SEBA-889196 format. One record per residue: residue number from 0; residue in three letters; x, y, z of N, C-alpha, C in turn. Coordinates in steps of 0.1 Angstrom, whole numbers. Each point is the difference from the previous one (the first is absolute). Last residue first. Example, Ala and Ser with C-alpha at 12.3 -4.5 7.8 and 13.67 -1.06 7.14 Angstrom:
REC   i  aa   n_X   n_Y   n_Z  ca_X  ca_Y  ca_Z   c_X   c_Y   c_Z
REC   1 SER   128   -22    71     9    11     0    -8    11     8
REC   0 ALA     3   -57    -1    -9    12     0     9    12     0
//
This chain:
REC   i  aa   n_X   n_Y   n_Z  ca_X  ca_Y  ca_Z   c_X   c_Y   c_Z
REC 112 SER  -221   155   -83    -5    -9     7    12   -13    -4
REC 111 ILE   -10    57    -5    10   -10    -3    -5   -14    11
REC 110 GLY   -33    43   -24    11    -3    12     7   -11    -4
REC 109 SER   -33    21   -27    -5   -12     8    10    -3    10
REC 108 LEU     5    40   -24   -10     1     6    -6   -16     5
REC 107 VAL    44    10   -15    -5     9    12   -12    -1     2
REC 106 ARG    14   -24   -36     7    -7    12    -4     9    11
REC 105 GLY   -15    16   -41    -5   -11     2     5    -8    17
REC 104 ILE    21    37   -20    -9     4     1   -11   -11     9
REC 103 VAL    40   -10   -27     3     6    15   -15     3     7
REC 102 ASP    -1   -15   -44     5   -11     8     2     5    15
REC 101 HIS   -10    33   -34   -12    -8     3     3   -11     9
REC 100 VAL    35    28   -15    -7     4     9   -13    -8     3
REC  99 TYR    27   -17   -33     6    -2    13    -8     9    11
REC  98 ALA   -15     2   -45    -2   -13     7    10    -1    13
REC  97 LEU     5    41   -24   -17    -3     6    -1   -14     6
REC  96 GLY    43     9   -20    -1     5    13   -14    -1     4
REC  95 GLY     8   -19   -41     6    -8    10    -1     8    15
REC  94 VAL   -15    22   -37    -8    -9    -2     5    -9    13
REC  93 PHE    26    34   -13   -11     9     6    -9   -16     4
REC  92 GLU    37    -6   -25     4    -1    14   -13     6     9
REC  91 GLU     1    -5   -47    -2   -13     6     2     4    17
REC  90 SER   -18    40   -32    12    -7     2    -4   -14    10
REC  89 GLU   -30    38   -13     0   -12    -9    11    -7     1
REC  88 SER    -9    37    28    -9    -9     2     2    -9    -7
REC  87 PRO    40    27    19   -10    -1   -12   -10   -11     1
REC  86 LEU    21    15    48     4    -6   -11    -9     3   -15
REC  85 LYS    -2    12    48     9    11    -5     5    -8   -16
REC  84 SER   -32   -22    33    -6    13    -4    10    10   -10
REC  83 ALA    13   -40    24    -8    -7   -12    -4    17    -7
REC  82 TYR    23     2    42    10    -5    -9    -8    -2   -15
REC  81 ASP   -25    12    38     8    11    -3    12    -5   -10
REC  80 MET   -29   -34    18    -3     9    -9     4    11    -4
REC  79 ALA    23   -29    27    -2    -6   -12    -9     7   -10
REC  78 ARG     8    15    47    13     3    -8    -2    -6   -16
REC  77 LYS   -37    -9    32     5    16    -3    11     3   -11
REC  76 ALA    -6   -43    20   -11     1   -12     3    16    -5
REC  75 GLU    28   -14    36     1    -4   -12    -9     3   -11
REC  74 GLN   -11    11    44    11    11    -5     6    -8   -14
REC  73 ARG   -33   -26    21    -5    10    -4    10    12    -4
REC  72 LEU    15   -40    20    -5     0   -16    -7    11    -4
REC  71 HIS    15     3    43    10    -2    -8    -5    -3   -13
REC  70 ASN   -31     0    34     5    14    -3    11     2    -9
REC  69 ARG   -12   -46    12   -14     7    -6     5    17    -6
REC  68 VAL    28   -25    32     1    -6   -15   -12     7    -9
REC  67 TYR    -2    11    47    14     4    -7     3    -3   -13
REC  66 MET   -37   -19    23    -3    16    -3    12     6    -9
REC  65 ASP     5   -42    19    -9    -3   -10    -3    15    -6
REC  64 LEU    24    -4    39     7    -2    -9    -8     2   -13
REC  63 VAL   -23     4    40    10    13    -2     7    -3   -14
REC  62 LEU   -27   -37    17    -7    11   -10    10    10    -1
REC  61 PRO    23   -46     8   -11     9     8    -5    12   -10
REC  60 LEU    13   -45   -26     9    10     7   -11     7     9
REC  59 ARG    -9   -50   -15    -1    13    -4     8     9     7
REC  58 GLU     6   -46     6    -6    -2   -15    -1    15    -2
REC  57 GLU    38   -11    32   -14    -1     1    -4     1   -15
REC  56 VAL    43     1     7    -1   -10    11   -17    -3    -1
REC  55 LEU    32    17   -41   -11     5     8    -4   -13    10
REC  54 VAL    49     7   -24   -14    -4    -2   -10     7     9
REC  53 PHE    55     1   -23    -8     2     9   -12    -3    -5
REC  52 SER    42   -28   -14    -8    11    -1    -7     4     9
REC  51 ARG    22   -44    -8    10    13    -1    -6    12    -5
REC  50 LEU   -21   -46    12    -2     8   -13    13    13    -4
REC  49 VAL     4   -26    39    -3   -14   -10    -2     8   -12
REC  48 ARG     2    27    39    13    -7    -3     0    -9   -12
REC  47 ASP   -32    42    12    -2   -11     0    15    -7    -6
REC  46 TYR   -18    47    29     9    -6   -11    -1   -15     0
REC  45 SER   -42    37    17    16    -9     2     6    -2   -12
REC  44 ILE   -45    33    16     8    -5   -10    14    -6     9
REC  43 PRO   -44    26    10     1   -14     5     8    -6   -13
REC  42 ALA     0    53    20    -5    -7   -10     4   -15     3
REC  41 GLY     5    43    26    -5   -14     3    -6    -7   -10
REC  40 LEU    22    44     0   -16     1    -4    -5   -14     6
REC  39 VAL    46    10    11   -10    10     3   -10    -1    -4
REC  38 HIS    27   -35    -8     3     4    14    -7    14     4
REC  37 THR     1   -23   -45    -5    -8     9     0     4    16
REC  36 LEU     8    27   -37   -15    -7    -2    -2    -8    11
REC  35 TYR    42    21    -4   -12     9     3   -13    -4     3
REC  34 GLU    38   -26   -16     1     2    14   -13     9     4
REC  33 LEU     5    -5   -45    -5   -11     6     1    -2    15
REC  32 ASP    17    36   -26   -14    -1    -2    -6   -14     8
REC  31 ARG    48     6     0    -4     8     8   -17     1     0
REC  30 ALA    24   -24   -31     1    -9    12    -6    10    11
REC  29 VAL     2    16   -43    -9    -7     1    -1   -10    13
REC  28 THR    34    30    -9   -10    10     0   -14   -12     3
REC  27 ARG    44   -16    -9    -2     6    15   -12     7     0
REC  26 ALA    13   -17   -41    -4   -11    10    -4     4    13
REC  25 SER    -2    37   -38    10    -5     4    -6   -13    12
REC  24 VAL   -25    17   -46     6     8    11     8    -9     8
REC  23 GLN   -31    -7   -41    14     7    -2     3     8    11
REC  22 LEU   -37   -33    -6    -3    14     5    11    10    -4
REC  21 ASP     2   -48    -9   -12     5    -5    -1    15     5
REC  20 GLU    37   -21    20     0     2   -17   -13     4    -5
REC  19 ALA    -1    -7    46    11    12    -4     1     2   -16
REC  18 VAL   -26   -37    14    -8    11     4    10    14    -5
REC  17 SER    20   -44     2    -8    -1   -13   -11    17     2
REC  16 ALA    32   -17    36     8     7   -15   -12     3    -9
REC  15 VAL   -14   -13    43     5    13     0     5     4   -15
REC  14 THR   -39   -35     0    13     1     7     4    14     0
REC  13 VAL   -46   -27   -14     4    11     7    15    -1     7
REC  12 ARG   -40   -24   -37    12    -5     9     5    16     5
REC  11 LYS   -53    -3    -9    13    -2    -5    11     0     8
REC  10 GLY   -50     4    11     7   -13    -1    11    -4    -8
REC   9 LEU   -27    42     9    -3    -7   -11     6   -15     0
REC   8 GLN     6    30    35   -15    -4    -3    -3    -6   -10
REC   7 LEU    46    15     6    -5    -8     8   -16    -6     1
REC   6 LEU    16    35   -28     7   -14    -5    -2   -10    11
REC   5 GLU   -14    44    11    -8    -5   -13     3   -15    -5
REC   4 VAL    25    24    35   -13    -5     6    -8    -8   -13
REC   3 ILE    38    19   -11     6   -10    10   -15    -5     2
REC   2 ARG     1    42   -21     2   -11    -9     2   -14     8
REC   1 GLY    -5    40    23   -13    -4    -7     2   -14    -9
REC   0 MET    35    23    21    -4    -8     9   -14    -7    -7
//
C-alpha cells in the first residue's frame, strides 16, 4: 500500500498492472490494497477513465495516510542502511547504496508532497 500512496502523491501513473509489476505481486493484491485505501482508510482516490489510471481526487492525502507513507519510507531507509552496511566500503555498490539511503531519508524527512 505504501508504494501506491507514494506513487499517487508523486503524481505518477498508477494502474493495477503497473503497480503489480513494480512490486512483483498479483494484480489482485494491488486491487485489494486500493480497495482498502479507499473504503477503509477513506483515501480520496478514484479511477480516471481518460488517463486509465488511479488518481488523487484531493491534492493531499489525509494525515493518517501521510503518516503511513512516512513509516513505509522509514522502513525502506532502514532496509537500505542494513544492505549498505554489509557491503565492502570500496565497492561501487556501497556508494550506490549510500546514495539510495540518502535519497530515502531525504524523502522521509521532507515528507511527500
